[in-house]
GUMI-557819 format. One record per residue (C-alpha): residue in one letter; x, y, z. Coordinates in steps of 0.02 Angstrom, whole numbers, always signed. Example, Ala and Ser with C-alpha at 12.3 -4.5 7.8 and 13.67 -1.06 7.14 Angstrom:
# GUMI-557819
@type:A, X:+615, Y:-225, Z:+390
@type:S, X:+684, Y:-53, Z:+357
END
This chain:
# GUMI-557819
@type:M, X:-2165, Y:-5693, Z:-4135
@type:R, X:-2278, Y:-5554, Z:-4074
@type:I, X:-2453, Y:-5622, Z:-4102
@type:G, X:-2602, Y:-5505, Z:-4090
@type:V, X:-2783, Y:-5554, Z:-4055
@type:P, X:-2900, Y:-5405, Z:-4076
@type:R, X:-3079, Y:-5388, Z:-4021
@type:E, X:-3195, Y:-5433, Z:-4165
@type:T, X:-3288, Y:-5286, Z:-4242
@type:A, X:-3400, Y:-5369, Z:-4373
@type:P, X:-3589, Y:-5360, Z:-4342
@type:H, X:-3665, Y:-5514, Z:-4257
@type:E, X:-3491, Y:-5578, Z:-4211
@type:S, X:-3462, Y:-5646, Z:-4036
@type:R, X:-3319, Y:-5766, Z:-4067
@type:V, X:-3135, Y:-5739, Z:-4030
@type:A, X:-2988, Y:-5805, Z:-4131
@type:L, X:-2890, Y:-5882, Z:-3987
@type:I, X:-2951, Y:-5953, Z:-3823
@type:P, X:-2842, Y:-5949, Z:-3665
@type:Q, X:-2793, Y:-6132, Z:-3684
@type:T, X:-2714, Y:-6097, Z:-3855
@type:V, X:-2634, Y:-5937, Z:-3790
@type:K, X:-2551, Y:-6036, Z:-3651
@type:R, X:-2480, Y:-6159, Z:-3778
@type:L, X:-2411, Y:-6018, Z:-3887
@type:S, X:-2340, Y:-5925, Z:-3738
@type:S, X:-2255, Y:-6083, Z:-3676
@type:A, X:-2175, Y:-6101, Z:-3847
@type:G, X:-2094, Y:-5929, Z:-3826
@type:H, X:-2215, Y:-5820, Z:-3923
@type:Q, X:-2276, Y:-5653, Z:-3857
@type:V, X:-2466, Y:-5653, Z:-3866
@type:M, X:-2559, Y:-5488, Z:-3855
@type:V, X:-2748, Y:-5491, Z:-3829
@type:E, X:-2855, Y:-5336, Z:-3842
@type:A, X:-2952, Y:-5303, Z:-3683
@type:G, X:-3125, Y:-5379, Z:-3695
@type:A, X:-3083, Y:-5483, Z:-3849
@type:G, X:-3152, Y:-5643, Z:-3772
@type:E, X:-3289, Y:-5578, Z:-3659
@type:R, X:-3432, Y:-5610, Z:-3783
@type:A, X:-3372, Y:-5791, Z:-3795
@type:F, X:-3362, Y:-5801, Z:-3604
@type:F, X:-3172, Y:-5795, Z:-3594
@type:P, X:-3126, Y:-5653, Z:-3474
@type:D, X:-2967, Y:-5550, Z:-3485
@type:A, X:-2906, Y:-5630, Z:-3323
@type:A, X:-2905, Y:-5802, Z:-3406
@type:Y, X:-2796, Y:-5735, Z:-3546
@type:A, X:-2679, Y:-5651, Z:-3423
@type:D, X:-2663, Y:-5813, Z:-3324
@type:A, X:-2621, Y:-5901, Z:-3488
@type:G, X:-2475, Y:-5783, Z:-3517
@type:A, X:-2553, Y:-5653, Z:-3632
@type:E, X:-2523, Y:-5466, Z:-3622
@type:I, X:-2690, Y:-5376, Z:-3611
@type:V, X:-2682, Y:-5221, Z:-3722
@type:T, X:-2812, Y:-5087, Z:-3690
@type:V, X:-2772, Y:-4978, Z:-3842
@type:R, X:-2816, Y:-5067, Z:-4005
@type:D, X:-2699, Y:-4961, Z:-4112
@type:Q, X:-2551, Y:-5013, Z:-4005
@type:L, X:-2591, Y:-5198, Z:-4028
@type:L, X:-2606, Y:-5177, Z:-4216
@type:G, X:-2446, Y:-5078, Z:-4230
@type:R, X:-2343, Y:-5206, Z:-4134
@type:A, X:-2413, Y:-5369, Z:-4206
@type:E, X:-2307, Y:-5473, Z:-4323
@type:L, X:-2449, Y:-5598, Z:-4340
@type:L, X:-2631, Y:-5550, Z:-4321
@type:L, X:-2758, Y:-5689, Z:-4290
@type:I, X:-2940, Y:-5645, Z:-4319
@type:V, X:-3109, Y:-5725, Z:-4347
@type:Q, X:-3180, Y:-5602, Z:-4474
@type:R, X:-3097, Y:-5462, Z:-4570
@type:V, X:-3038, Y:-5311, Z:-4472
@type:P, X:-3092, Y:-5140, Z:-4540
@type:L, X:-2988, Y:-5065, Z:-4681
@type:R, X:-2928, Y:-4931, Z:-4559
@type:D, X:-2845, Y:-5068, Z:-4456
@type:L, X:-2744, Y:-5127, Z:-4605
@type:E, X:-2666, Y:-4954, Z:-4615
@type:L, X:-2601, Y:-4977, Z:-4437
@type:L, X:-2516, Y:-5145, Z:-4467
@type:T, X:-2330, Y:-5142, Z:-4499
@type:A, X:-2264, Y:-5193, Z:-4669
@type:G, X:-2233, Y:-5380, Z:-4675
@type:C, X:-2367, Y:-5421, Z:-4547
@type:I, X:-2461, Y:-5584, Z:-4578
@type:L, X:-2649, Y:-5587, Z:-4554
@type:I, X:-2746, Y:-5752, Z:-4540
@type:G, X:-2934, Y:-5766, Z:-4530
@type:L, X:-3098, Y:-5786, Z:-4623
@type:L, X:-3066, Y:-5652, Z:-4755
@type:Q, X:-3202, Y:-5681, Z:-4886
@type:P, X:-3071, Y:-5671, Z:-5024
@type:A, X:-3195, Y:-5685, Z:-5168
@type:A, X:-3280, Y:-5522, Z:-5114
@type:S, X:-3131, Y:-5425, Z:-5048
@type:A, X:-3052, Y:-5331, Z:-5194
@type:D, X:-3032, Y:-5168, Z:-5097
@type:Y, X:-2967, Y:-5260, Z:-4945
@type:I, X:-2838, Y:-5355, Z:-5046
@type:A, X:-2782, Y:-5196, Z:-5135
@type:V, X:-2747, Y:-5109, Z:-4969
@type:A, X:-2656, Y:-5262, Z:-4903
@type:R, X:-2542, Y:-5263, Z:-5055
@type:T, X:-2507, Y:-5078, Z:-5037
@type:R, X:-2462, Y:-5106, Z:-4855
@type:A, X:-2353, Y:-5259, Z:-4898
@type:L, X:-2460, Y:-5373, Z:-4790
@type:T, X:-2477, Y:-5561, Z:-4809
@type:L, X:-2656, Y:-5627, Z:-4800
@type:L, X:-2702, Y:-5809, Z:-4770
@type:A, X:-2887, Y:-5852, Z:-4786
@type:M, X:-2954, Y:-5990, Z:-4675
@type:E, X:-3093, Y:-6019, Z:-4802
@type:L, X:-2959, Y:-6081, Z:-4922
@type:V, X:-2888, Y:-6220, Z:-4814
@type:P, X:-2881, Y:-6363, Z:-4940
@type:R, X:-2990, Y:-6515, Z:-4911
@type:I, X:-2849, Y:-6639, Z:-4895
@type:T, X:-2815, Y:-6763, Z:-4757
@type:R, X:-2666, Y:-6666, Z:-4687
@type:A, X:-2771, Y:-6509, Z:-4668
@type:Q, X:-2928, Y:-6581, Z:-4587
@type:A, X:-2882, Y:-6517, Z:-4414
@type:M, X:-2863, Y:-6341, Z:-4487
@type:D, X:-3029, Y:-6338, Z:-4582
@type:A, X:-3121, Y:-6192, Z:-4503
@type:L, X:-3267, Y:-6201, Z:-4625
@type:S, X:-3303, Y:-6377, Z:-4566
@type:S, X:-3285, Y:-6338, Z:-4382
@type:Q, X:-3401, Y:-6188, Z:-4392
@type:A, X:-3524, Y:-6282, Z:-4503
@type:T, X:-3538, Y:-6412, Z:-4366
@type:V, X:-3596, Y:-6277, Z:-4246
@type:A, X:-3715, Y:-6202, Z:-4375
@type:G, X:-3797, Y:-6370, Z:-4415
@type:Y, X:-3829, Y:-6403, Z:-4231
@type:Q, X:-3896, Y:-6230, Z:-4194
@type:A, X:-4007, Y:-6229, Z:-4350
@type:V, X:-4109, Y:-6375, Z:-4285
@type:L, X:-4130, Y:-6296, Z:-4113
@type:L, X:-4181, Y:-6132, Z:-4193
@type:G, X:-4304, Y:-6216, Z:-4309
@type:A, X:-4378, Y:-6323, Z:-4171
@type:S, X:-4407, Y:-6168, Z:-4064
@type:H, X:-4511, Y:-6090, Z:-4204
@type:A, X:-4606, Y:-6246, Z:-4258
@type:G, X:-4791, Y:-6266, Z:-4222
@type:R, X:-4768, Y:-6444, Z:-4158
@type:L, X:-4648, Y:-6550, Z:-4056
@type:L, X:-4515, Y:-6654, Z:-4141
@type:P, X:-4508, Y:-6808, Z:-4026
@type:M, X:-4645, Y:-6936, Z:-4006
@type:L, X:-4726, Y:-6916, Z:-3835
@type:T, X:-4842, Y:-7032, Z:-3741
@type:T, X:-4944, Y:-6925, Z:-3623
@type:A, X:-5104, Y:-6932, Z:-3521
@type:A, X:-5181, Y:-6834, Z:-3664
@type:G, X:-5133, Y:-6968, Z:-3787
@type:T, X:-4986, Y:-7006, Z:-3900
@type:I, X:-4906, Y:-6868, Z:-4003
@type:P, X:-4823, Y:-6936, Z:-4161
@type:P, X:-4646, Y:-6880, Z:-4202
@type:G, X:-4614, Y:-6732, Z:-4314
@type:R, X:-4527, Y:-6746, Z:-4482
@type:A, X:-4366, Y:-6655, Z:-4526
@type:F, X:-4301, Y:-6638, Z:-4704
@type:I, X:-4118, Y:-6588, Z:-4728
@type:L, X:-4060, Y:-6518, Z:-4895
@type:G, X:-3874, Y:-6544, Z:-4919
@type:A, X:-3771, Y:-6675, Z:-4827
@type:G, X:-3608, Y:-6584, Z:-4802
@type:V, X:-3539, Y:-6551, Z:-4628
@type:A, X:-3683, Y:-6435, Z:-4577
@type:G, X:-3813, Y:-6551, Z:-4651
@type:L, X:-3745, Y:-6706, Z:-4567
@type:Q, X:-3740, Y:-6617, Z:-4399
@type:A, X:-3918, Y:-6558, Z:-4427
@type:I, X:-3970, Y:-6738, Z:-4462
@type:A, X:-3886, Y:-6800, Z:-4303
@type:T, X:-3963, Y:-6662, Z:-4198
@type:A, X:-4139, Y:-6685, Z:-4267
@type:R, X:-4124, Y:-6872, Z:-4235
@type:R, X:-4071, Y:-6839, Z:-4055
@type:L, X:-4226, Y:-6732, Z:-4034
@type:G, X:-4331, Y:-6878, Z:-4091
@type:A, X:-4382, Y:-6823, Z:-4266
@type:I, X:-4402, Y:-6938, Z:-4415
@type:V, X:-4267, Y:-6873, Z:-4531
@type:S, X:-4241, Y:-6881, Z:-4718
@type:A, X:-4105, Y:-6795, Z:-4818
@type:F, X:-4069, Y:-6749, Z:-4998
@type:D, X:-3903, Y:-6718, Z:-5083
@type:V, X:-3852, Y:-6723, Z:-5266
@type:R, X:-3693, Y:-6818, Z:-5223
@type:P, X:-3721, Y:-7006, Z:-5211
@type:A, X:-3561, Y:-7026, Z:-5110
@type:V, X:-3647, Y:-6958, Z:-4953
@type:R, X:-3786, Y:-7088, Z:-4952
@type:E, X:-3698, Y:-7201, Z:-4827
@type:E, X:-3657, Y:-7056, Z:-4710
@type:V, X:-3839, Y:-7002, Z:-4710
@type:Q, X:-3901, Y:-7178, Z:-4677
@type:S, X:-3771, Y:-7209, Z:-4541
@type:L, X:-3851, Y:-7067, Z:-4442
@type:G, X:-4021, Y:-7149, Z:-4452
@type:A, X:-4095, Y:-7040, Z:-4588
@type:T, X:-4176, Y:-7089, Z:-4753
@type:F, X:-4081, Y:-7038, Z:-4909
@type:V, X:-4200, Y:-6963, Z:-5036
@type:E, X:-4171, Y:-7029, Z:-5210
@type:A, X:-4183, Y:-6925, Z:-5369
@type:E, X:-4136, Y:-6948, Z:-5549
@type:A, X:-4023, Y:-6797, Z:-5533
@type:V, X:-3910, Y:-6886, Z:-5406
@type:T, X:-3751, Y:-6919, Z:-5504
@type:T, X:-3564, Y:-6929, Z:-5478
@type:A, X:-3549, Y:-6780, Z:-5597
@type:A, X:-3627, Y:-6671, Z:-5460
@type:E, X:-3473, Y:-6688, Z:-5349
@type:G, X:-3333, Y:-6563, Z:-5378
@type:A, X:-3159, Y:-6537, Z:-5308
@type:G, X:-3137, Y:-6568, Z:-5122
@type:G, X:-3303, Y:-6660, Z:-5108
@type:Y, X:-3407, Y:-6502, Z:-5132
@type:A, X:-3562, Y:-6502, Z:-5241
@type:R, X:-3543, Y:-6424, Z:-5412
@type:E, X:-3669, Y:-6322, Z:-5511
@type:L, X:-3796, Y:-6428, Z:-5605
@type:G, X:-3863, Y:-6407, Z:-5780
@type:Q, X:-4042, Y:-6344, Z:-5799
@type:E, X:-4115, Y:-6515, Z:-5838
@type:Q, X:-4035, Y:-6593, Z:-5684
@type:Q, X:-4085, Y:-6444, Z:-5578
@type:N, X:-4266, Y:-6466, Z:-5630
@type:K, X:-4259, Y:-6648, Z:-5574
@type:V, X:-4187, Y:-6593, Z:-5407
@type:L, X:-4331, Y:-6472, Z:-5382
@type:E, X:-4457, Y:-6607, Z:-5424
@type:A, X:-4382, Y:-6726, Z:-5296
@type:I, X:-4379, Y:-6593, Z:-5160
@type:A, X:-4556, Y:-6534, Z:-5198
@type:K, X:-4624, Y:-6710, Z:-5165
@type:H, X:-4556, Y:-6712, Z:-4987
@type:L, X:-4588, Y:-6536, Z:-4927
@type:P, X:-4777, Y:-6555, Z:-4891
@type:D, X:-4741, Y:-6687, Z:-4758
@type:A, X:-4601, Y:-6592, Z:-4671
@type:D, X:-4620, Y:-6501, Z:-4507
@type:L, X:-4441, Y:-6436, Z:-4509
@type:V, X:-4332, Y:-6405, Z:-4661
@type:I, X:-4147, Y:-6361, Z:-4646
@type:T, X:-4063, Y:-6303, Z:-4807
@type:T, X:-3872, Y:-6306, Z:-4815
@type:A, X:-3832, Y:-6320, Z:-5002
@type:Q, X:-3691, Y:-6208, Z:-5061
@type:I, X:-3570, Y:-6206, Z:-5208
@type:P, X:-3396, Y:-6130, Z:-5177
@type:G, X:-3375, Y:-5963, Z:-5265
@type:K, X:-3554, Y:-5959, Z:-5331
@type:P, X:-3726, Y:-5906, Z:-5268
@type:A, X:-3819, Y:-6039, Z:-5170
@type:P, X:-3931, Y:-6149, Z:-5278
@type:R, X:-4117, Y:-6109, Z:-5270
@type:L, X:-4199, Y:-6268, Z:-5205
@type:I, X:-4365, Y:-6208, Z:-5132
@type:T, X:-4478, Y:-6094, Z:-5232
@type:A, X:-4619, Y:-5987, Z:-5167
@type:E, X:-4740, Y:-6108, Z:-5249
@type:M, X:-4663, Y:-6253, Z:-5151
@type:V, X:-4682, Y:-6157, Z:-4988
@type:G, X:-4865, Y:-6134, Z:-5030
@type:H, X:-4889, Y:-6324, Z:-5024
@type:M, X:-4808, Y:-6343, Z:-4852
@type:K, X:-4906, Y:-6366, Z:-4691
@type:P, X:-4948, Y:-6213, Z:-4586
@type:G, X:-4838, Y:-6217, Z:-4432
@type:S, X:-4689, Y:-6290, Z:-4524
@type:V, X:-4520, Y:-6203, Z:-4525
@type:I, X:-4378, Y:-6178, Z:-4650
@type:V, X:-4204, Y:-6130, Z:-4584
@type:D, X:-4097, Y:-6071, Z:-4730
@type:L, X:-3913, Y:-6089, Z:-4687
@type:A, X:-3862, Y:-6030, Z:-4861
@type:V, X:-3939, Y:-5858, Z:-4837
@type:E, X:-3771, Y:-5768, Z:-4837
@type:T, X:-3735, Y:-5828, Z:-5014
@type:G, X:-3909, Y:-5794, Z:-5083
@type:G, X:-4014, Y:-5927, Z:-4997
@type:N, X:-4086, Y:-6095, Z:-5048
@type:C, X:-4265, Y:-6034, Z:-5025
@type:E, X:-4340, Y:-5902, Z:-5137
@type:L, X:-4427, Y:-5816, Z:-4991
@type:T, X:-4278, Y:-5807, Z:-4872
@type:R, X:-4219, Y:-5635, Z:-4815
@type:A, X:-4050, Y:-5619, Z:-4730
@type:G, X:-4066, Y:-5589, Z:-4545
@type:E, X:-4256, Y:-5588, Z:-4553
@type:T, X:-4404, Y:-5700, Z:-4511
@type:V, X:-4531, Y:-5716, Z:-4652
@type:V, X:-4702, Y:-5797, Z:-4632
@type:S, X:-4792, Y:-5856, Z:-4789
@type:G, X:-4953, Y:-5955, Z:-4781
@type:G, X:-4917, Y:-6005, Z:-4603
@type:V, X:-4741, Y:-6066, Z:-4646
@type:T, X:-4598, Y:-5980, Z:-4554
@type:I, X:-4439, Y:-5951, Z:-4655
@type:L, X:-4285, Y:-5905, Z:-4553
@type:G, X:-4129, Y:-5827, Z:-4630
@type:P, X:-4006, Y:-5825, Z:-4484
@type:I, X:-3838, Y:-5737, Z:-4506
@type:N, X:-3679, Y:-5808, Z:-4429
@type:L, X:-3759, Y:-5949, Z:-4330
@type:P, X:-3592, Y:-6010, Z:-4256
@type:S, X:-3578, Y:-5845, Z:-4164
@type:R, X:-3736, Y:-5889, Z:-4067
@type:I, X:-3638, Y:-6025, Z:-3978
@type:P, X:-3478, Y:-5923, Z:-3962
@type:Q, X:-3384, Y:-6021, Z:-3831
@type:H, X:-3375, Y:-6187, Z:-3920
@type:A, X:-3368, Y:-6105, Z:-4092
@type:S, X:-3216, Y:-6006, Z:-4031
@type:L, X:-3138, Y:-6162, Z:-3954
@type:M, X:-3150, Y:-6256, Z:-4119
@type:Y, X:-3088, Y:-6108, Z:-4222
@type:S, X:-2944, Y:-6079, Z:-4102
@type:R, X:-2891, Y:-6260, Z:-4121
@type:N, X:-2899, Y:-6242, Z:-4310
@type:L, X:-2779, Y:-6094, Z:-4298
@type:Q, X:-2668, Y:-6185, Z:-4174
@type:N, X:-2651, Y:-6334, Z:-4291
@type:L, X:-2613, Y:-6219, Z:-4437
@type:L, X:-2477, Y:-6129, Z:-4338
@type:D, X:-2403, Y:-6295, Z:-4284
@type:H, X:-2387, Y:-6338, Z:-4468
@type:L, X:-2315, Y:-6170, Z:-4521
@type:M, X:-2197, Y:-6129, Z:-4377
@type:K, X:-2013, Y:-6167, Z:-4402
@type:D, X:-1889, Y:-6117, Z:-4268
@type:G, X:-2014, Y:-5998, Z:-4190
@type:R, X:-2057, Y:-5906, Z:-4352
@type:L, X:-2188, Y:-5928, Z:-4486
@type:A, X:-2115, Y:-6016, Z:-4637
@type:L, X:-2231, Y:-5980, Z:-4784
@type:D, X:-2190, Y:-6078, Z:-4940
@type:G, X:-2295, Y:-6052, Z:-5095
@type:D, X:-2270, Y:-6235, Z:-5138
@type:D, X:-2336, Y:-6293, Z:-4969
@type:P, X:-2495, Y:-6395, Z:-5003
@type:I, X:-2587, Y:-6304, Z:-4863
@type:A, X:-2514, Y:-6128, Z:-4853
@type:G, X:-2504, Y:-6109, Z:-5042
@type:P, X:-2691, Y:-6122, Z:-5077
@type:M, X:-2730, Y:-6012, Z:-4925
@type:T, X:-2620, Y:-5866, Z:-4976
@type:V, X:-2720, Y:-5718, Z:-5042
@type:T, X:-2577, Y:-5592, Z:-5043
@type:R, X:-2394, Y:-5613, Z:-5005
@type:T, X:-2272, Y:-5477, Z:-4956
@type:A, X:-2124, Y:-5459, Z:-5071
@type:G, X:-2006, Y:-5430, Z:-4926
@type:P, X:-1944, Y:-5551, Z:-4793
@type:L, X:-2073, Y:-5624, Z:-4676
@type:P, X:-2062, Y:-5577, Z:-4493
END
């Protein structure tokens, strides 16, 4: 197949869909890989590395799009680019399908097949393809470093000539992939860590990382939805969640919020009133900002200071560590292609337990 890897155009995006190592594997398997010039430079993968791996470096983007049978991307390409793809082309990436009505309409008009990496099912067979998890790992790590750099105090305990400095306290809201990585990173930095999640099933994972699991009456098996994600709570349970969180915020030096519900706005877990009871110099890093935010005061892409508390709303944190984020994403795509490729071509079956749920649009004609 002719596989195209364009340079990413989305704001704040530094990742690339394929790294040279994956390109070499695809080229060795007989595929023609085309990489747009400069596609990997922001992730520190130069064109020469792609050329050495067997890729054709294409300097004119329109030519790459017009020749590709399979386009691999991180984020959505502009609508104009869809018009340049040939009918029957397959596009795989993070497509934001729930907010892409216009995008999907153009793809159908152009007879394109779209597979969304956000929709990789959370089943054992698909774990190595789960891009949301791989990128959440990077985000959880980076969130702690970002928060620590803005905090008014150190996280580790230090014994110095000026006396002993007690360790800082980190409070993690949500114990999914990003939350667990945030716990592990904060622990490595020497903080005393506690974590809250409405799903009781994650208690052992939190404790295994050396953190304290915060109890609340709202913690119930009913809070866990399909695929292990949290589900939306009723108002009474939500009030109990807020009460439990409010008790712990005044002691926290660093708060990382990661709570999200698939297909819905992020739950509001920290109110402006709660922030008012936090210590001056403390920091909140809201990883749910792109779906509305867990903190009432968060602003996407901005730093807000309220009563001496710094609230950070970083956008696309994985892109701030683009080399390893790209490596992990590239491996997700590689594992997906290994699953879908049959005799050198993509075999998309609507009944496939992985490809089926990922398919946003499907061309009526034969696949390339």
